[in-house]
C-alpha positions, 0 to 999 in steps of 0.5 A: 542635452546629457551625455557628452560628446566633442565637436571640432567647430573649424574656417579656413584658417582657424580650428578648435575643439570642444567638450560638450557635457554640461546640459546647461551650456549652449555652442552657437555656431554661425553659417559656414563653420565646419563641423566634427561630431565624436566621442559620443559618451553612450547615452548623449542625446544632442539637440541641433537648432538651425534658422532654417530648413534643413536642404540636404541638396546644401550641405557640404561635405568635403573639406576641400570643396568648402574651403573654397566656398569659404574663401571665397568674396 
């Protein structure tokens, strides 16, 4: 929306880094994708939209736990 930031996007097999610096573009992230946002410029405004209500009890905050959950059949 304004400014810029980097976002690392990963799953158990691969990782990519995106530089978000154009308010006319968006980044779609499907379910069970690990993200890390950093390098915010001072004026950065970032908008996140979701298809469901946020539930803090369902957030996975540990990489090893995420890898285990993401590789379940």
